[in-house]
All heavy atoms as TSV, in Angstrom:
chain	resi	resn	atom	element	x	y	z
A	1	MET	N	N	0.814	-1.159	0.053
A	1	MET	CA	C	-0.007	-0.040	0.004
A	1	MET	C	C	0.879	1.204	0.039
A	1	MET	O	O	2.004	1.266	0.566
A	1	MET	CB	C	-0.937	-0.060	1.237
A	1	MET	CG	C	-1.869	1.117	1.260
A	1	MET	SD	S	-3.226	0.758	2.460
A	1	MET	CE	C	-4.545	0.906	1.335
A	2	ALA	N	N	0.447	2.297	-0.636
A	2	ALA	CA	C	1.218	3.530	-0.821
A	2	ALA	C	C	1.254	4.322	0.493
A	2	ALA	O	O	0.354	4.245	1.320
A	2	ALA	CB	C	0.552	4.413	-1.852
A	3	GLU	N	N	2.381	5.049	0.682
A	3	GLU	CA	C	2.604	5.879	1.843
A	3	GLU	C	C	1.926	7.198	1.630
A	3	GLU	O	O	1.942	7.711	0.532
A	3	GLU	CB	C	4.111	6.132	1.978
A	3	GLU	CG	C	4.465	7.114	3.074
A	3	GLU	CD	C	6.005	7.311	3.056
A	3	GLU	OE1	O	6.735	6.558	2.403
A	3	GLU	OE2	O	6.365	8.272	3.768
A	4	ILE	N	N	1.261	7.758	2.625
A	4	ILE	CA	C	0.592	9.051	2.598
A	4	ILE	C	C	1.615	10.156	3.000
A	4	ILE	O	O	2.308	10.028	4.019
A	4	ILE	CB	C	-0.617	9.108	3.490
A	4	ILE	CG1	C	-1.636	8.120	3.003
A	4	ILE	CG2	C	-1.231	10.515	3.460
A	4	ILE	CD1	C	-2.876	7.990	3.826
A	5	ILE	N	N	1.730	11.119	2.049
A	5	ILE	CA	C	2.717	12.246	2.362
A	5	ILE	C	C	1.973	13.599	2.308
A	5	ILE	O	O	0.867	13.683	1.699
A	5	ILE	CB	C	3.870	12.153	1.373
A	5	ILE	CG1	C	3.396	12.391	-0.131
A	5	ILE	CG2	C	4.662	10.907	1.549
A	5	ILE	CD1	C	4.424	12.589	-1.106
A	6	GLU	N	N	2.622	14.549	2.796
A	6	GLU	CA	C	2.056	15.949	2.783
A	6	GLU	C	C	2.370	16.578	1.444
A	6	GLU	O	O	3.582	16.866	1.175
A	6	GLU	CB	C	2.640	16.801	3.965
A	6	GLU	CG	C	2.092	18.146	4.069
A	6	GLU	CD	C	0.597	18.253	4.214
A	6	GLU	OE1	O	0.057	17.531	5.137
A	6	GLU	OE2	O	-0.035	19.040	3.552
A	7	ILE	N	N	1.399	16.732	0.553
A	7	ILE	CA	C	1.649	17.213	-0.740
A	7	ILE	C	C	2.264	18.558	-0.878
A	7	ILE	O	O	3.051	18.849	-1.769
A	7	ILE	CB	C	0.317	17.122	-1.632
A	7	ILE	CG1	C	0.599	17.229	-3.099
A	7	ILE	CG2	C	-0.631	18.164	-1.166
A	7	ILE	CD1	C	1.462	16.119	-3.641
A	8	ASP	N	N	1.994	19.471	0.092
A	8	ASP	CA	C	2.523	20.821	0.108
A	8	ASP	C	C	4.031	20.867	0.278
A	8	ASP	O	O	4.680	21.815	-0.089
A	8	ASP	CB	C	1.817	21.664	1.136
A	8	ASP	CG	C	0.422	22.020	0.777
A	8	ASP	OD1	O	0.099	22.121	-0.465
A	8	ASP	OD2	O	-0.396	22.240	1.728
A	9	ASP	N	N	4.562	19.746	0.799
A	9	ASP	CA	C	6.017	19.685	0.895
A	9	ASP	C	C	6.720	19.216	-0.432
A	9	ASP	O	O	7.933	19.229	-0.493
A	9	ASP	CB	C	6.424	18.609	1.999
A	9	ASP	CG	C	5.988	19.032	3.360
A	9	ASP	OD1	O	5.747	20.187	3.580
A	9	ASP	OD2	O	5.958	18.143	4.232
A	10	HIS	N	N	5.902	18.883	-1.391
A	10	HIS	CA	C	6.480	18.377	-2.662
A	10	HIS	C	C	5.850	19.123	-3.872
A	10	HIS	O	O	5.061	18.516	-4.654
A	10	HIS	CB	C	6.140	16.893	-2.738
A	10	HIS	CG	C	6.780	16.167	-1.588
A	10	HIS	ND1	N	8.077	15.769	-1.522
A	10	HIS	CD2	C	6.188	15.718	-0.451
A	10	HIS	CE1	C	8.300	15.167	-0.390
A	10	HIS	NE2	N	7.213	15.088	0.342
A	11	ARG	N	N	6.180	20.348	-4.042
A	11	ARG	CA	C	5.651	21.114	-5.200
A	11	ARG	C	C	6.811	21.354	-6.146
A	11	ARG	O	O	7.923	21.459	-5.764
A	11	ARG	CB	C	5.022	22.480	-4.688
A	11	ARG	CG	C	3.765	22.123	-3.889
A	11	ARG	CD	C	2.992	23.456	-3.803
A	11	ARG	NE	N	1.821	23.287	-2.990
A	11	ARG	CZ	C	0.596	22.936	-3.466
A	11	ARG	NH1	N	0.485	22.819	-4.741
A	11	ARG	NH2	N	-0.435	22.753	-2.687
A	12	PRO	N	N	6.571	21.552	-7.468
A	12	PRO	CA	C	5.273	21.432	-8.074
A	12	PRO	C	C	4.915	19.924	-8.290
A	12	PRO	O	O	5.785	19.083	-8.360
A	12	PRO	CB	C	5.467	22.149	-9.456
A	12	PRO	CG	C	6.919	22.016	-9.729
A	12	PRO	CD	C	7.570	21.945	-8.383
A	13	HIS	N	N	3.636	19.655	-8.424
A	13	HIS	CA	C	3.199	18.243	-8.613
A	13	HIS	C	C	2.059	18.210	-9.724
A	13	HIS	O	O	1.575	19.248	-10.095
A	13	HIS	CB	C	2.645	17.669	-7.332
A	13	HIS	CG	C	1.513	18.463	-6.781
A	13	HIS	ND1	N	1.653	19.561	-5.933
A	13	HIS	CD2	C	0.166	18.297	-6.919
A	13	HIS	CE1	C	0.475	19.996	-5.580
A	13	HIS	NE2	N	-0.500	19.233	-6.146
A	14	ILE	N	N	1.750	17.046	-10.144
A	14	ILE	CA	C	0.735	16.786	-11.180
A	14	ILE	C	C	-0.354	15.949	-10.571
A	14	ILE	O	O	-0.066	14.978	-9.806
A	14	ILE	CB	C	1.386	16.060	-12.385
A	14	ILE	CG1	C	2.465	16.933	-13.017
A	14	ILE	CG2	C	0.246	15.716	-13.432
A	14	ILE	CD1	C	3.263	16.222	-14.042
A	15	THR	N	N	-1.568	16.260	-10.924
A	15	THR	CA	C	-2.759	15.410	-10.468
A	15	THR	C	C	-3.464	15.052	-11.762
A	15	THR	O	O	-3.802	15.938	-12.543
A	15	THR	CB	C	-3.647	16.206	-9.525
A	15	THR	OG1	O	-2.876	16.652	-8.329
A	15	THR	CG2	C	-4.774	15.426	-9.005
A	16	ALA	N	N	-3.747	13.787	-11.907
A	16	ALA	CA	C	-4.439	13.271	-13.113
A	16	ALA	C	C	-5.077	11.917	-12.768
A	16	ALA	O	O	-4.637	11.268	-11.850
A	16	ALA	CB	C	-3.537	13.201	-14.236
A	17	GLU	N	N	-6.067	11.536	-13.667
A	17	GLU	CA	C	-6.583	10.206	-13.485
A	17	GLU	C	C	-5.672	9.285	-14.337
A	17	GLU	O	O	-5.312	9.580	-15.516
A	17	GLU	CB	C	-8.036	10.069	-14.089
A	17	GLU	CG	C	-8.587	8.702	-13.895
A	17	GLU	CD	C	-9.950	8.481	-14.442
A	17	GLU	OE1	O	-10.283	9.193	-15.417
A	17	GLU	OE2	O	-10.643	7.647	-13.947
A	18	LEU	N	N	-5.158	8.256	-13.779
A	18	LEU	CA	C	-4.310	7.246	-14.393
A	18	LEU	C	C	-5.009	5.924	-14.518
A	18	LEU	O	O	-5.827	5.537	-13.665
A	18	LEU	CB	C	-2.958	7.140	-13.653
A	18	LEU	CG	C	-2.187	8.412	-13.450
A	18	LEU	CD1	C	-0.889	8.139	-12.758
A	18	LEU	CD2	C	-1.915	9.111	-14.748
A	19	ALA	N	N	-4.640	5.165	-15.507
A	19	ALA	CA	C	-5.098	3.758	-15.664
A	19	ALA	C	C	-3.905	2.841	-15.874
A	19	ALA	O	O	-2.903	3.209	-16.475
A	19	ALA	CB	C	-6.018	3.638	-16.946
A	20	CYS	N	N	-3.937	1.657	-15.213
A	20	CYS	CA	C	-2.865	0.757	-15.285
A	20	CYS	C	C	-3.080	-0.240	-16.510
A	20	CYS	O	O	-4.116	-0.819	-16.600
A	20	CYS	CB	C	-2.791	-0.078	-14.002
A	20	CYS	SG	S	-1.488	-1.271	-14.004
A	21	MET	N	N	-2.103	-0.349	-17.293
A	21	MET	CA	C	-2.161	-1.199	-18.469
A	21	MET	C	C	-2.065	-2.672	-18.016
A	21	MET	O	O	-2.493	-3.557	-18.839
A	21	MET	CB	C	-1.031	-0.886	-19.512
A	21	MET	CG	C	-1.206	0.493	-20.110
A	21	MET	SD	S	-0.003	0.738	-21.472
A	21	MET	CE	C	1.532	0.619	-20.639
A	22	TYR	N	N	-1.620	-2.938	-16.920
A	22	TYR	CA	C	-1.543	-4.374	-16.394
A	22	TYR	C	C	-2.824	-4.871	-15.826
A	22	TYR	O	O	-3.298	-5.885	-16.185
A	22	TYR	CB	C	-0.354	-4.537	-15.342
A	22	TYR	CG	C	0.975	-4.188	-15.966
A	22	TYR	CD1	C	1.714	-3.078	-15.483
A	22	TYR	CD2	C	1.603	-4.933	-16.958
A	22	TYR	CE1	C	2.941	-2.771	-16.019
A	22	TYR	CE2	C	2.788	-4.618	-17.482
A	22	TYR	CZ	C	3.526	-3.547	-17.063
A	22	TYR	OH	O	4.752	-3.211	-17.540
A	23	CYS	N	N	-3.354	-4.161	-14.793
A	23	CYS	CA	C	-4.509	-4.697	-14.081
A	23	CYS	C	C	-5.829	-3.997	-14.434
A	23	CYS	O	O	-6.894	-4.257	-13.946
A	23	CYS	CB	C	-4.243	-4.584	-12.592
A	23	CYS	SG	S	-4.339	-2.854	-11.845
A	24	LYS	N	N	-5.789	-2.878	-15.229
A	24	LYS	CA	C	-6.858	-2.032	-15.666
A	24	LYS	C	C	-7.506	-1.211	-14.519
A	24	LYS	O	O	-8.460	-0.688	-14.671
A	24	LYS	CB	C	-8.000	-2.881	-16.287
A	24	LYS	CG	C	-7.538	-3.796	-17.409
A	24	LYS	CD	C	-7.014	-3.140	-18.574
A	24	LYS	CE	C	-6.708	-4.096	-19.715
A	24	LYS	NZ	N	-5.410	-4.738	-19.720
A	25	GLY	N	N	-6.771	-1.103	-13.355
A	25	GLY	CA	C	-7.142	-0.295	-12.314
A	25	GLY	C	C	-7.107	1.224	-12.645
A	25	GLY	O	O	-6.199	1.566	-13.446
A	26	ARG	N	N	-7.936	2.028	-12.103
A	26	ARG	CA	C	-7.944	3.452	-12.384
A	26	ARG	C	C	-7.958	4.220	-11.143
A	26	ARG	O	O	-8.661	3.743	-10.041
A	26	ARG	CB	C	-9.156	3.771	-13.210
A	26	ARG	CG	C	-9.139	3.247	-14.614
A	26	ARG	CD	C	-10.518	3.460	-15.258
A	26	ARG	NE	N	-10.785	4.774	-15.597
A	26	ARG	CZ	C	-10.969	5.321	-16.800
A	26	ARG	NH1	N	-10.923	4.487	-17.873
A	26	ARG	NH2	N	-11.216	6.579	-16.993
A	27	ALA	N	N	-7.352	5.353	-11.030
A	27	ALA	CA	C	-7.348	6.179	-9.818
A	27	ALA	C	C	-6.887	7.620	-10.127
A	27	ALA	O	O	-6.235	7.830	-11.084
A	27	ALA	CB	C	-6.289	5.585	-8.791
A	28	ILE	N	N	-7.260	8.474	-9.230
A	28	ILE	CA	C	-6.798	9.893	-9.310
A	28	ILE	C	C	-5.480	9.846	-8.486
A	28	ILE	O	O	-5.445	9.426	-7.321
A	28	ILE	CB	C	-7.813	10.831	-8.650
A	28	ILE	CG1	C	-9.195	10.716	-9.253
A	28	ILE	CG2	C	-7.214	12.285	-8.638
A	28	ILE	CD1	C	-9.240	11.135	-10.694
A	29	CYS	N	N	-4.456	10.287	-9.162
A	29	CYS	CA	C	-3.083	10.179	-8.623
A	29	CYS	C	C	-2.396	11.540	-8.631
A	29	CYS	O	O	-2.785	12.366	-9.339
A	29	CYS	CB	C	-2.244	9.228	-9.416
A	29	CYS	SG	S	-2.939	7.555	-9.475
A	30	CYS	N	N	-1.499	11.692	-7.734
A	30	CYS	CA	C	-0.712	12.924	-7.604
A	30	CYS	C	C	0.829	12.460	-7.481
A	30	CYS	O	O	1.117	11.655	-6.701
A	30	CYS	CB	C	-1.200	13.713	-6.447
A	30	CYS	SG	S	-0.470	15.290	-6.312
A	31	TRP	N	N	1.667	13.177	-8.247
A	31	TRP	CA	C	3.108	12.854	-8.174
A	31	TRP	C	C	3.931	14.083	-8.505
A	31	TRP	O	O	3.480	15.029	-9.099
A	31	TRP	CB	C	3.460	11.609	-9.135
A	31	TRP	CG	C	3.311	11.932	-10.568
A	31	TRP	CD1	C	4.281	12.324	-11.446
A	31	TRP	CD2	C	2.038	11.906	-11.386
A	31	TRP	NE1	N	3.745	12.521	-12.734
A	31	TRP	CE2	C	2.410	12.283	-12.699
A	31	TRP	CE3	C	0.729	11.606	-11.042
A	31	TRP	CZ2	C	1.472	12.344	-13.687
A	31	TRP	CZ3	C	-0.256	11.710	-12.040
A	31	TRP	CH2	C	0.118	12.017	-13.331
A	32	MET	N	N	5.141	14.057	-8.096
A	32	MET	CA	C	6.136	15.124	-8.368
A	32	MET	C	C	6.255	15.351	-9.870
A	32	MET	O	O	6.393	14.407	-10.649
A	32	MET	CB	C	7.442	14.821	-7.771
A	32	MET	CG	C	7.518	14.702	-6.252
A	32	MET	SD	S	7.382	16.204	-5.377
A	32	MET	CE	C	8.963	16.989	-5.854
A	33	GLU	N	N	6.268	16.585	-10.269
A	33	GLU	CA	C	6.366	17.011	-11.659
A	33	GLU	C	C	7.622	16.417	-12.380
A	33	GLU	O	O	7.550	16.094	-13.501
A	33	GLU	CB	C	6.326	18.464	-11.809
A	33	GLU	CG	C	6.236	19.039	-13.253
A	33	GLU	CD	C	6.075	20.476	-13.277
A	33	GLU	OE1	O	7.052	21.239	-12.765
A	33	GLU	OE2	O	5.019	20.989	-13.708
A	34	ASP	N	N	8.709	16.287	-11.663
A	34	ASP	CA	C	9.920	15.849	-12.314
A	34	ASP	C	C	10.118	14.288	-12.251
A	34	ASP	O	O	11.092	13.739	-12.681
A	34	ASP	CB	C	11.142	16.482	-11.678
A	34	ASP	CG	C	11.316	16.285	-10.196
A	34	ASP	OD1	O	10.343	15.722	-9.594
A	34	ASP	OD2	O	12.378	16.672	-9.658
A	35	THR	N	N	9.143	13.586	-11.747
A	35	THR	CA	C	9.086	12.110	-11.702
A	35	THR	C	C	8.543	11.574	-13.090
A	35	THR	O	O	7.430	11.874	-13.421
A	35	THR	CB	C	8.262	11.620	-10.601
A	35	THR	OG1	O	8.744	12.102	-9.327
A	35	THR	CG2	C	8.329	10.071	-10.520
A	36	PRO	N	N	9.349	10.797	-13.811
A	36	PRO	CA	C	8.812	10.224	-15.095
A	36	PRO	C	C	7.632	9.197	-14.760
A	36	PRO	O	O	7.728	8.531	-13.738
A	36	PRO	CB	C	9.970	9.423	-15.591
A	36	PRO	CG	C	11.274	9.952	-14.917
A	36	PRO	CD	C	10.717	10.510	-13.579
A	37	MET	N	N	6.641	9.200	-15.608
A	37	MET	CA	C	5.532	8.257	-15.405
A	37	MET	C	C	5.983	6.899	-15.437
A	37	MET	O	O	5.358	6.050	-14.794
A	37	MET	CB	C	4.395	8.571	-16.464
A	37	MET	CG	C	3.657	9.834	-16.154
A	37	MET	SD	S	2.182	10.050	-17.177
A	37	MET	CE	C	1.205	8.686	-16.665
A	38	LYS	N	N	7.058	6.557	-16.125
A	38	LYS	CA	C	7.514	5.153	-16.211
A	38	LYS	C	C	8.002	4.746	-14.819
A	38	LYS	O	O	8.187	3.486	-14.621
A	38	LYS	CB	C	8.593	5.054	-17.237
A	38	LYS	CG	C	9.907	5.761	-16.853
A	38	LYS	CD	C	10.974	5.604	-17.988
A	38	LYS	CE	C	12.181	6.366	-17.602
A	38	LYS	NZ	N	13.363	5.578	-17.378
A	39	ASP	N	N	8.237	5.623	-13.872
A	39	ASP	CA	C	8.698	5.248	-12.515
A	39	ASP	C	C	7.533	5.107	-11.478
A	39	ASP	O	O	7.813	4.845	-10.344
A	39	ASP	CB	C	9.726	6.215	-12.004
A	39	ASP	CG	C	10.985	6.213	-12.814
A	39	ASP	OD1	O	11.282	5.203	-13.473
A	39	ASP	OD2	O	11.773	7.223	-12.760
A	40	LEU	N	N	6.284	5.396	-11.920
A	40	LEU	CA	C	5.183	5.408	-11.058
A	40	LEU	C	C	4.689	3.910	-10.847
A	40	LEU	O	O	4.749	3.067	-11.720
A	40	LEU	CB	C	4.016	6.251	-11.562
A	40	LEU	CG	C	4.303	7.731	-11.735
A	40	LEU	CD1	C	3.072	8.460	-12.277
A	40	LEU	CD2	C	4.727	8.352	-10.396
A	41	GLU	N	N	4.226	3.595	-9.590
A	41	GLU	CA	C	3.737	2.321	-9.234
A	41	GLU	C	C	2.279	2.302	-9.066
A	41	GLU	O	O	1.649	3.196	-8.502
A	41	GLU	CB	C	4.342	1.944	-7.843
A	41	GLU	CG	C	3.922	0.608	-7.392
A	41	GLU	CD	C	4.478	0.323	-5.984
A	41	GLU	OE1	O	5.653	0.658	-5.704
A	41	GLU	OE2	O	3.774	-0.300	-5.128
A	42	CYS	N	N	1.631	1.256	-9.685
A	42	CYS	CA	C	0.147	1.162	-9.548
A	42	CYS	C	C	-0.200	0.782	-8.142
A	42	CYS	O	O	0.390	-0.078	-7.536
A	42	CYS	CB	C	-0.315	0.046	-10.501
A	42	CYS	SG	S	-2.152	-0.295	-10.374
A	43	GLY	N	N	-1.151	1.637	-7.638
A	43	GLY	CA	C	-1.624	1.336	-6.290
A	43	GLY	C	C	-2.537	0.100	-6.122
A	43	GLY	O	O	-2.747	-0.323	-4.993
A	44	HIS	N	N	-2.977	-0.463	-7.229
A	44	HIS	CA	C	-3.756	-1.655	-7.211
A	44	HIS	C	C	-2.976	-2.929	-7.267
A	44	HIS	O	O	-3.124	-3.794	-6.383
A	44	HIS	CB	C	-4.787	-1.632	-8.314
A	44	HIS	CG	C	-5.777	-0.527	-8.261
A	44	HIS	ND1	N	-6.862	-0.462	-7.455
A	44	HIS	CD2	C	-5.836	0.670	-8.942
A	44	HIS	CE1	C	-7.487	0.611	-7.531
A	44	HIS	NE2	N	-6.933	1.363	-8.437
A	45	CYS	N	N	-2.099	-3.026	-8.241
A	45	CYS	CA	C	-1.340	-4.238	-8.504
A	45	CYS	C	C	0.108	-4.155	-8.082
A	45	CYS	O	O	0.815	-5.183	-8.005
A	45	CYS	CB	C	-1.470	-4.719	-9.877
A	45	CYS	SG	S	-0.617	-3.684	-11.181
A	46	GLY	N	N	0.624	-2.908	-7.928
A	46	GLY	CA	C	2.035	-2.782	-7.538
A	46	GLY	C	C	3.024	-2.829	-8.733
A	46	GLY	O	O	4.263	-2.663	-8.441
A	47	GLU	N	N	2.605	-2.967	-9.909
A	47	GLU	CA	C	3.497	-2.935	-11.039
A	47	GLU	C	C	4.021	-1.571	-11.302
A	47	GLU	O	O	3.288	-0.538	-11.170
A	47	GLU	CB	C	2.832	-3.511	-12.324
A	47	GLU	CG	C	2.445	-4.988	-12.304
A	47	GLU	CD	C	3.722	-5.826	-12.374
A	47	GLU	OE1	O	4.701	-5.383	-13.027
A	47	GLU	OE2	O	3.638	-6.976	-11.876
A	48	VAL	N	N	5.223	-1.403	-11.780
A	48	VAL	CA	C	5.796	-0.161	-12.144
A	48	VAL	C	C	5.918	-0.039	-13.600
A	48	VAL	O	O	6.296	-1.041	-14.326
A	48	VAL	CB	C	7.254	-0.078	-11.531
A	48	VAL	CG1	C	7.990	1.216	-11.898
A	48	VAL	CG2	C	7.166	-0.154	-9.950
A	49	GLY	N	N	5.664	1.164	-14.116
A	49	GLY	CA	C	5.808	1.475	-15.532
A	49	GLY	C	C	4.581	1.209	-16.410
A	49	GLY	O	O	4.665	1.319	-17.652
A	50	GLY	N	N	3.447	0.873	-15.794
A	50	GLY	CA	C	2.326	0.585	-16.659
A	50	GLY	C	C	1.214	1.579	-16.572
A	50	GLY	O	O	0.083	1.405	-17.098
A	51	LEU	N	N	1.454	2.759	-15.936
A	51	LEU	CA	C	0.403	3.764	-15.815
A	51	LEU	C	C	0.423	4.750	-16.945
A	51	LEU	O	O	1.430	5.205	-17.460
A	51	LEU	CB	C	0.524	4.535	-14.476
A	51	LEU	CG	C	0.421	3.693	-13.261
A	51	LEU	CD1	C	0.786	4.516	-12.011
A	51	LEU	CD2	C	-1.026	3.114	-13.101
A	52	ILE	N	N	-0.825	5.065	-17.436
A	52	ILE	CA	C	-1.003	6.046	-18.479
A	52	ILE	C	C	-2.115	7.019	-18.069
A	52	ILE	O	O	-2.958	6.731	-17.291
A	52	ILE	CB	C	-1.365	5.407	-19.798
A	52	ILE	CG1	C	-2.587	4.587	-19.704
A	52	ILE	CG2	C	-0.208	4.606	-20.384
A	52	ILE	CD1	C	-3.137	4.126	-21.023
A	53	LYS	N	N	-2.034	8.282	-18.599
A	53	LYS	CA	C	-3.080	9.278	-18.263
A	53	LYS	C	C	-4.316	8.842	-19.077
A	53	LYS	O	O	-4.149	8.530	-20.262
A	53	LYS	CB	C	-2.623	10.651	-18.631
A	53	LYS	CG	C	-1.522	11.193	-17.720
A	53	LYS	CD	C	-1.221	12.621	-18.082
A	53	LYS	CE	C	-0.158	13.130	-17.325
A	53	LYS	NZ	N	0.232	14.518	-17.719
A	54	THR	N	N	-5.476	9.012	-18.477
A	54	THR	CA	C	-6.739	8.641	-19.171
A	54	THR	C	C	-7.258	9.804	-20.001
A	54	THR	O	O	-8.187	9.603	-20.856
A	54	THR	CB	C	-7.836	8.290	-18.137
A	54	THR	OG1	O	-8.144	9.457	-17.371
A	54	THR	CG2	C	-7.399	7.200	-17.249
A	55	GLY	N	N	-6.781	11.033	-19.801
A	55	GLY	CA	C	-7.258	12.169	-20.493
A	55	GLY	C	C	-8.489	12.757	-19.788
A	55	GLY	O	O	-9.055	13.757	-20.272
A	56	GLN	N	N	-8.951	12.185	-18.703
A	56	GLN	CA	C	-10.007	12.700	-17.885
A	56	GLN	C	C	-9.797	14.127	-17.437
A	56	GLN	O	O	-8.752	14.389	-16.879
A	56	GLN	CB	C	-10.323	11.805	-16.781
A	56	GLN	CG	C	-11.506	12.329	-15.846
A	56	GLN	CD	C	-12.886	12.307	-16.553
A	56	GLN	OE1	O	-13.142	11.300	-17.218
A	56	GLN	NE2	N	-13.707	13.267	-16.327
A	57	TYR	N	N	-10.622	15.057	-17.722
A	57	TYR	CA	C	-10.468	16.453	-17.248
A	57	TYR	C	C	-10.812	16.533	-15.776
A	57	TYR	O	O	-11.821	16.083	-15.335
A	57	TYR	CB	C	-11.411	17.395	-18.047
A	57	TYR	CG	C	-11.298	18.783	-17.700
A	57	TYR	CD1	C	-10.186	19.558	-17.956
A	57	TYR	CD2	C	-12.324	19.369	-16.929
A	57	TYR	CE1	C	-10.094	20.885	-17.550
A	57	TYR	CE2	C	-12.241	20.726	-16.530
A	57	TYR	CZ	C	-11.151	21.434	-16.916
A	57	TYR	OH	O	-11.136	22.736	-16.525
A	58	LEU	N	N	-9.847	17.077	-15.019
A	58	LEU	CA	C	-9.993	17.278	-13.590
A	58	LEU	C	C	-10.233	18.798	-13.327
A	58	LEU	O	O	-9.471	19.607	-13.744
A	58	LEU	CB	C	-8.787	16.812	-12.839
A	58	LEU	CG	C	-8.359	15.349	-12.985
A	58	LEU	CD1	C	-7.149	15.029	-12.215
A	58	LEU	CD2	C	-9.520	14.456	-12.551
A	59	ARG	N	N	-11.282	19.175	-12.585
A	59	ARG	CA	C	-11.606	20.509	-12.247
A	59	ARG	C	C	-10.961	20.905	-10.937
A	59	ARG	O	O	-10.842	20.236	-9.985
A	59	ARG	CB	C	-13.075	20.696	-12.202
A	59	ARG	CG	C	-13.684	20.474	-13.507
A	59	ARG	CD	C	-15.134	20.618	-13.416
A	59	ARG	NE	N	-15.686	19.985	-14.684
A	59	ARG	CZ	C	-16.690	20.472	-15.312
A	59	ARG	NH1	N	-17.339	21.441	-14.783
A	59	ARG	NH2	N	-17.123	19.940	-16.386
């Protein structure tokens, strides 16, 4: 399970809906702007490198 961190300590960041190509899980995620998406871990299955942005508009 993912660790919860204080987002204000880690700016700038990106928030978007992501989908995992491995398990098909979807979630609203937030990560550091300088972190490549290929290094992100799926919160559902734990695989690294399979997350893609869904294109869902977030308000």
